[in-house]
C-alpha positions, 0 to 999 in steps of 0.5 A: 100222699093219697095219690101215692097210696092209690098209685101203689094200689094200681101198680100192685094190680099189674101183678094180677094182670101179668099172671092172667097174661102169662096164662093166656100166652101160647109160648111156653108152658103155663107153669114156666110163664107163671114162674117167670112172672113170679121171679121178675116180681120178686126181683123187682120187689128188691130192686124197685125200692133201691132205685126209688130211694136213689131217685128220691135222693137225687130228685127229692120227694118229687122224684118218687112220683116220676119214678112211679109214673115211668114204671107204670107206663113201662109195665102198661106197655109190656102188658099191652104187647103181651095181651094184644097180638101184633097185627101183621101186614099182608 
């Protein structure tokens, strides 16, 4: 139970990192970038629990940890791609 609580706190921190990343990107305006992050966060707040519930029904309670881990990895990769510019080969 403690691990799920801590993981939930870490995932919530991704919102702050996403907002920081959206203000640092050079594509689009800051307002539109922050608006997009806000819209995706709101949509995921609705869709995420539905997917987590379906996962738990099929894989029992262990499915929640797997679901949370997969989502955390996807978010980390997306943020890394946003914050670290692609290295170009000459």
